KEKE-3310 file (N, C-alpha, C; in steps of 0.2 Angstrom, whole numbers, plus 5000, padded with zeros to 4 digits):
npx = (5085:5078:5079:5082:5075:5083:5076:5081:5086:5092:5107:5111:5100:5094:5106:5102:5093:5095:5102:5095:5086:5097:5101:5092:5091:5089:5095:5101:5100:5105:5100:5102:5095:5083:5089:5099:5092:5086:5096:5100:5087:5088:5095:5094:5081:5070:5066:5056:5053:5060:5054:5056:5048:5052:5063:5079:5079:5067:5053:5047:5033:5031:5041:5034:5024:5030:5035:5028:5021:5026:5031:5029:5033:5033:5027:5034:5032:5040:5037:5035:5028:5012:5009:4998:4990:5002:5004:4988:4991:5003:5001:4987:4992:4998:5008:5010:5009:5015:5028:5029:5044:5048:5054:5052:5065:5059:5046:5050:5055:5042:5034:5040:5043:5030:5024:5033:5031:5018:5021:5028:5023:5022:5014:5004:4990:4980:4973:4976:4988:4997:5006:5008:4994:4980:4969:4956:4951:4938:4942:4952:4949:4935:4923:4912:4900:4906:4920:4935:4943:4960:4965:4976:4986:4984:4979:4968:4955:4945:4931:4934:4944:4959:4968:4963:4979:4981:4987:4992:4984:4973:4968:4966:4957:4945:4943:4939:4926:4921:4921:4911:4901:4884:4882:4885:4898:4907:4918:4926:4925:4932:4946:4951:4950:4961:4970:4971:4969:4978:4977:4963:4962:4963:4952:4947:4956:4949:4939:4946:4954:4943:4938:4950:4949:4936:4942:4951:4945:4934:4940:4942:4932:4916:4905:4906:4897:4902:4904:4893:4889:4885:4880:4887:4890:4897:4903:4897:4898:4885)
npy = (5054:5045:5023:5011:4995:4986:4969:4959:4945:4951:4960:4971:4977:4980:4988:4999:5005:5010:5018:5027:5031:5035:5049:5056:5056:5046:5031:5016:5000:4982:4966:4949:4939:4926:4923:4933:4943:4940:4939:4953:4958:4952:4961:4976:4987:4994:5008:5008:4993:4987:4971:4959:4947:4936:4925:4917:4902:4907:4917:4928:4930:4928:4933:4946:4945:4940:4953:4962:4956:4960:4974:4993:4997:5005:4995:4990:4981:4972:4967:4956:4962:4961:4953:4950:4941:4942:4956:4955:4947:4949:4964:4962:4952:4963:4974:4990:4997:4992:4990:4990:4979:4984:4999:5017:5028:5038:5037:5027:5034:5043:5035:5026:5038:5043:5033:5031:5043:5041:5029:5033:5042:5054:5045:5049:5051:5060:5071:5088:5088:5088:5102:5108:5108:5113:5114:5113:5111:5106:5092:5085:5074:5060:5056:5041:5030:5022:5024:5032:5039:5046:5058:5063:5061:5047:5037:5026:5023:5014:5017:5012:5010:5002:5002:4995:4988:4993:4993:5005:5003:5000:5009:5021:5014:5013:5026:5033:5026:5029:5042:5045:5042:5031:5033:5025:5017:5011:4999:5002:5015:5016:5011:5020:5031:5027:5024:5027:5026:5019:5007:5000:4988:4979:4974:4965:4966:4977:4969:4961:4970:4976:4965:4960:4972:4969:4961:4964:4978:4968:4962:4967:4975:4964:4959:4968:4977:4988:4990:4986:4974:4980:4971:4966:4980:4987:4993:5001:5011:5013)
npz = (5022:5013:5013:5003:4997:4986:4979:4967:4954:4944:4942:4934:4931:4945:4947:4939:4945:4955:4951:4948:4958:4969:4966:4969:4980:4987:4999:4992:4995:4989:4985:4977:4978:4989:5000:5004:5003:5016:5023:5026:5028:5043:5047:5045:5044:5030:5023:5013:4998:4988:4975:4965:4955:4953:4957:4960:4968:4977:4981:4976:4982:4993:5001:4999:5006:5018:5023:5026:5034:5046:5044:5042:5031:5015:4998:4985:4968:4955:4939:4924:4907:4905:4915:4922:4932:4943:4947:4953:4963:4969:4974:4982:4992:5001:4995:4988:4975:4959:4946:4929:4919:4905:4913:4913:4920:4925:4927:4937:4945:4951:4956:4966:4974:4977:4984:4995:5003:5007:5015:5025:5032:5047:5063:5068:5081:5082:5070:5078:5084:5076:5069:5058:5054:5053:5067:5066:5051:5041:5034:5040:5049:5048:5056:5060:5061:5073:5069:5067:5056:5050:5039:5036:5046:5044:5050:5057:5067:5082:5092:5104:5107:5099:5084:5068:5058:5042:5026:5014:5003:5007:5017:5008:4999:5013:5017:5006:5005:5016:5015:5007:5011:5012:4997:4982:4976:4964:4956:4946:4948:4962:4957:4949:4958:4968:4961:4948:4930:4923:4930:4929:4924:4934:4942:4952:4961:4970:4978:4981:4992:4999:5006:5016:5024:5026:5034:5046:5050:5059:5067:5077:5081:5083:5072:5065:5050:5041:5028:5013:4998:4982:4973:4956:4956:4964:4980:4997:5012:5023)
capx = (5086:5072:5084:5078:5083:5080:5077:5081:5092:5097:5112:5110:5091:5097:5111:5098:5088:5100:5107:5087:5086:5101:5103:5083:5091:5087:5100:5099:5106:5102:5099:5100:5091:5080:5093:5102:5085:5086:5103:5100:5081:5089:5100:5092:5074:5070:5059:5053:5056:5055:5054:5057:5043:5055:5068:5080:5078:5064:5046:5044:5027:5033:5046:5032:5021:5034:5036:5020:5017:5031:5034:5025:5037:5032:5032:5033:5032:5042:5034:5034:5022:5006:5008:4992:4989:5007:5002:4983:4994:5008:4995:4981:4996:5000:5011:5007:5011:5019:5032:5033:5050:5056:5052:5054:5067:5053:5040:5053:5053:5038:5030:5043:5040:5021:5022:5038:5025:5012:5023:5032:5018:5020:5009:4998:4982:4975:4977:4977:4994:5002:5007:5008:4988:4975:4965:4949:4951:4934:4944:4959:4944:4930:4920:4907:4899:4912:4926:4936:4947:4963:4967:4983:4990:4984:4978:4961:4954:4939:4928:4934:4953:4961:4968:4967:4983:4978:4991:4990:4979:4967:4966:4962:4948:4941:4944:4934:4923:4920:4920:4907:4895:4877:4884:4889:4906:4908:4923:4930:4930:4938:4951:4952:4951:4966:4978:4972:4967:4981:4974:4957:4962:4963:4945:4948:4960:4944:4937:4953:4956:4939:4938:4953:4947:4930:4941:4952:4937:4931:4946:4942:4923:4913:4901:4906:4895:4901:4903:4890:4890:4879:4881:4888:4893:4903:4904:4896:4895:4877)
capy = (5051:5036:5018:5006:4986:4982:4962:4956:4945:4955:4964:4974:4981:4983:4995:5004:5008:5012:5025:5032:5032:5036:5055:5060:5056:5039:5028:5011:4992:4977:4959:4947:4932:4927:4920:4938:4948:4937:4941:4960:4960:4952:4967:4982:4990:5001:5015:5006:4989:4983:4965:4955:4942:4930:4926:4910:4897:4909:4917:4935:4933:4924:4938:4950:4942:4942:4962:4964:4954:4964:4981:4998:5001:5001:4990:4990:4973:4971:4961:4956:4964:4954:4949:4954:4938:4941:4960:4956:4945:4953:4969:4959:4951:4969:4976:4994:4999:4988:4993:4985:4980:4988:5004:5020:5031:5044:5033:5023:5039:5045:5028:5029:5044:5042:5027:5032:5045:5037:5025:5036:5047:5050:5037:5053:5047:5064:5077:5093:5087:5091:5109:5108:5104:5118:5109:5117:5109:5100:5089:5081:5068:5056:5050:5039:5024:5022:5024:5038:5040:5052:5061:5065:5052:5037:5030:5022:5021:5012:5021:5007:5011:4998:5003:4987:4991:4994:4995:5010:5003:4997:5015:5024:5010:5016:5032:5033:5022:5031:5048:5043:5036:5033:5034:5020:5018:5008:4994:5008:5023:5014:5010:5026:5035:5026:5022:5030:5022:5011:5001:4999:4979:4973:4977:4960:4971:4979:4965:4958:4975:4976:4958:4963:4978:4970:4958:4968:4980:4965:4957:4974:4977:4960:4957:4975:4979:4995:4988:4981:4975:4979:4967:4968:4987:4990:4995:5007:5010:5018)
capz = (5018:5016:5012:4997:4998:4980:4979:4959:4953:4938:4944:4929:4933:4952:4946:4934:4951:4962:4948:4945:4966:4972:4965:4968:4988:4991:5000:4989:4994:4984:4987:4972:4981:4994:5006:5004:5007:5023:5029:5025:5033:5050:5050:5044:5043:5025:5020:5007:4999:4980:4975:4959:4960:4948:4961:4960:4975:4980:4978:4978:4982:4999:5003:4999:5012:5025:5023:5025:5039:5051:5041:5038:5026:5008:4994:4976:4964:4948:4938:4918:4905:4902:4921:4926:4938:4945:4948:4958:4969:4974:4978:4987:4997:5003:4989:4988:4967:4953:4940:4924:4914:4907:4916:4914:4925:4928:4931:4943:4954:4954:4958:4972:4977:4977:4990:5000:5005:5012:5020:5029:5035:5055:5064:5075:5080:5081:5069:5080:5089:5071:5070:5053:5051:5057:5070:5062:5046:5040:5030:5043:5049:5046:5058:5057:5064:5080:5069:5065:5049:5047:5032:5039:5050:5041:5054:5058:5076:5085:5097:5110:5107:5095:5078:5062:5055:5039:5021:5013:4996:5008:5021:5003:4999:5016:5015:5001:5006:5023:5013:5002:5016:5006:4989:4980:4973:4958:4956:4940:4953:4968:4956:4947:4962:4973:4959:4941:4924:4924:4936:4926:4924:4941:4946:4957:4966:4975:4978:4990:4997:5001:5010:5020:5027:5034:5042:5053:5056:5060:5072:5082:5083:5083:5066:5060:5044:5038:5020:5012:4993:4980:4966:4951:4954:4968:4988:4999:5017:5025)
cpx = (5084:5077:5078:5080:5078:5082:5077:5086:5096:5102:5111:5104:5095:5101:5106:5095:5090:5102:5101:5088:5090:5103:5095:5086:5088:5094:5096:5103:5101:5102:5098:5097:5088:5084:5098:5099:5084:5090:5100:5092:5082:5092:5098:5085:5075:5064:5052:5058:5055:5057:5053:5054:5047:5063:5074:5081:5074:5059:5048:5037:5027:5035:5040:5026:5024:5036:5031:5019:5021:5033:5029:5028:5031:5033:5030:5035:5034:5039:5035:5029:5019:5003:5003:4989:4995:5003:4997:4985:4998:5004:4989:4987:5000:5004:5007:5007:5015:5022:5034:5039:5046:5052:5055:5058:5063:5047:5042:5052:5050:5034:5032:5042:5034:5021:5028:5034:5019:5015:5025:5028:5020:5013:5007:4994:4978:4977:4980:4985:4999:5002:5004:5001:4983:4969:4957:4948:4946:4935:4948:4954:4936:4928:4913:4906:4901:4919:4928:4943:4951:4967:4974:4990:4990:4983:4971:4959:4944:4935:4932:4941:4957:4962:4969:4972:4984:4986:4987:4984:4973:4965:4964:4957:4943:4943:4939:4930:4918:4917:4915:4900:4887:4878:4888:4894:4909:4915:4929:4932:4935:4946:4954:4955:4958:4972:4977:4969:4970:4979:4966:4956:4960:4958:4945:4951:4956:4940:4941:4951:4948:4936:4943:4951:4942:4934:4945:4949:4935:4934:4943:4933:4918:4906:4901:4903:4895:4902:4899:4890:4884:4883:4881:4889:4898:4901:4898:4896:4888:4876)
cpy = (5045:5029:5013:4999:4986:4976:4961:4955:4946:4959:4971:4982:4983:4990:5002:5007:5013:5019:5030:5033:5037:5046:5061:5060:5052:5036:5019:5006:4987:4971:4955:4941:4932:4927:4930:4944:4945:4939:4948:4962:4959:4959:4975:4984:4994:5003:5010:4997:4988:4978:4962:4951:4936:4931:4919:4907:4901:4912:4925:4936:4929:4932:4945:4949:4942:4946:4963:4963:4958:4970:4984:4998:5000:4997:4987:4984:4976:4966:4965:4960:4960:4949:4950:4949:4940:4950:4960:4953:4948:4960:4966:4957:4957:4975:4983:4998:4993:4992:4988:4986:4980:4994:5009:5026:5037:5044:5029:5029:5041:5040:5028:5033:5043:5035:5030:5038:5045:5032:5029:5042:5044:5048:5042:5049:5052:5070:5085:5092:5088:5098:5110:5110:5110:5113:5111:5114:5104:5095:5083:5075:5065:5053:5047:5031:5021:5021:5030:5038:5048:5054:5061:5063:5049:5034:5029:5021:5020:5015:5019:5007:5009:5004:4998:4992:4989:4996:5001:5010:5003:5005:5017:5021:5014:5021:5036:5032:5027:5040:5050:5041:5037:5032:5028:5020:5013:5003:5001:5015:5020:5014:5017:5030:5035:5027:5027:5025:5017:5006:4996:4990:4976:4975:4968:4962:4972:4975:4960:4962:4975:4969:4958:4967:4976:4964:4960:4974:4973:4961:4965:4975:4969:4959:4965:4973:4984:4996:4986:4983:4976:4977:4969:4976:4989:4989:5003:5006:5016:5013)
cpz = (5017:5012:5010:5000:4991:4980:4970:4957:4949:4941:4941:4932:4942:4950:4943:4941:4955:4958:4948:4953:4968:4969:4968:4975:4992:4992:4998:4992:4990:4987:4980:4972:4985:4999:5007:5006:5014:5028:5031:5030:5041:5052:5053:5044:5037:5027:5017:5004:4990:4978:4968:4962:4958:4951:4959:4966:4980:4977:4981:4981:4990:5003:5004:5007:5019:5030:5025:5033:5045:5048:5040:5032:5018:5001:4987:4972:4957:4945:4928:4913:4904:4909:4925:4933:4944:4951:4953:4963:4974:4978:4982:4992:5002:5000:4989:4982:4965:4950:4937:4922:4909:4909:4912:4920:4928:4931:4937:4949:4955:4958:4965:4977:4980:4986:4996:5005:5009:5016:5025:5033:5042:5057:5071:5075:5080:5079:5071:5084:5083:5069:5063:5048:5055:5059:5069:5056:5045:5037:5034:5044:5047:5052:5061:5059:5071:5077:5063:5062:5050:5043:5033:5043:5046:5044:5056:5065:5078:5091:5104:5112:5100:5087:5073:5059:5048:5030:5018:5007:4999:5014:5014:5002:5004:5018:5013:5001:5012:5021:5007:5004:5012:5000:4985:4975:4968:4959:4953:4947:4958:4966:4954:4951:4969:4967:4950:4936:4923:4927:4933:4927:4928:4945:4952:4964:4971:4978:4984:4996:5002:5008:5017:5024:5030:5038:5045:5054:5060:5066:5077:5083:5077:5077:5064:5052:5040:5031:5017:5004:4987:4973:4959:4951:4960:4976:4990:5007:5021:5029)
residu = (UNK:UNK:UNK:UNK:UNK:UNK:UNK:UNK:UNK:UNK:UNK:UNK:UNK:UNK:UNK:UNK:UNK:UNK:UNK:UNK:UNK:UNK:UNK:UNK:UNK:UNK:UNK:UNK:UNK:UNK:UNK:UNK:UNK:UNK:UNK:UNK:UNK:UNK:UNK:UNK:UNK:UNK:UNK:UNK:UNK:UNK:UNK:UNK:UNK:UNK:UNK:UNK:UNK:UNK:UNK:UNK:UNK:UNK:UNK:UNK:UNK:UNK:UNK:UNK:UNK:UNK:UNK:UNK:UNK:UNK:UNK:UNK:UNK:UNK:UNK:UNK:UNK:UNK:UNK:UNK:UNK:UNK:UNK:UNK:UNK:UNK:UNK:UNK:UNK:UNK:UNK:UNK:UNK:UNK:UNK:UNK:UNK:UNK:UNK:UNK:UNK:UNK:UNK:UNK:UNK:UNK:UNK:UNK:UNK:UNK:UNK:UNK:UNK:UNK:UNK:UNK:UNK:UNK:UNK:UNK:UNK:UNK:UNK:UNK:UNK:UNK:UNK:UNK:UNK:UNK:UNK:UNK:UNK:UNK:UNK:UNK:UNK:UNK:UNK:UNK:UNK:UNK:UNK:UNK:UNK:UNK:UNK:UNK:UNK:UNK:UNK:UNK:UNK:UNK:UNK:UNK:UNK:UNK:UNK:UNK:UNK:UNK:UNK:UNK:UNK:UNK:UNK:UNK:UNK:UNK:UNK:UNK:UNK:UNK:UNK:UNK:UNK:UNK:UNK:UNK:UNK:UNK:UNK:UNK:UNK:UNK:UNK:UNK:UNK:UNK:UNK:UNK:UNK:UNK:UNK:UNK:UNK:UNK:UNK:UNK:UNK:UNK:UNK:UNK:UNK:UNK:UNK:UNK:UNK:UNK:UNK:UNK:UNK:UNK:UNK:UNK:UNK:UNK:UNK:UNK:UNK:UNK:UNK:UNK:UNK:UNK:UNK:UNK:UNK:UNK:UNK:UNK:UNK:UNK:UNK:UNK:UNK:UNK)
# end
């Protein structure tokens, strides 16, 4: 059973989320302020966090940044209709997805399930170690210019040994670019592939994701130039 922490100052909203997720097999706890979150977070770790960005005496963005800095758990942000800038900032800080208020129970369950599956994938280095994955599966891993990306364990490793700590969105973007090396990927294509057409309005997100990927790869391989910008179009690994 996966543990979920809902951080929202509206008790009724938190309860609705719990009423939707608990029958689906999740264990849900709630915090209604930044202070409550910090108290709970010091004692427990969760598989997934759901943050409202508007909190009394606290900033939801700060909590997203704090959590991503120390946890590999899934993060979903709650935002009001039309809050595009909040969505972009939240995702750039490392959130994996967003849910717009008011939300539909089925959509909530689907998005939580999707993030939870990606966030809780076992951290195995090589796919051959996973009994359920055939060792001769040609799609299991991609190796290119000293980097190996494993689709099943969702890990990235440099030939020298270290692995960058990528968020789920960063991993998805890097997988798409490496898996299509030599072919330009437009911003729209990247968004559509990693999240679907509902994110089409947030093309700025792609630039932020690529910037963070470059920085993290560069921390391991000095002067890493794996991803090249095609001005006005998108990105390519060549």
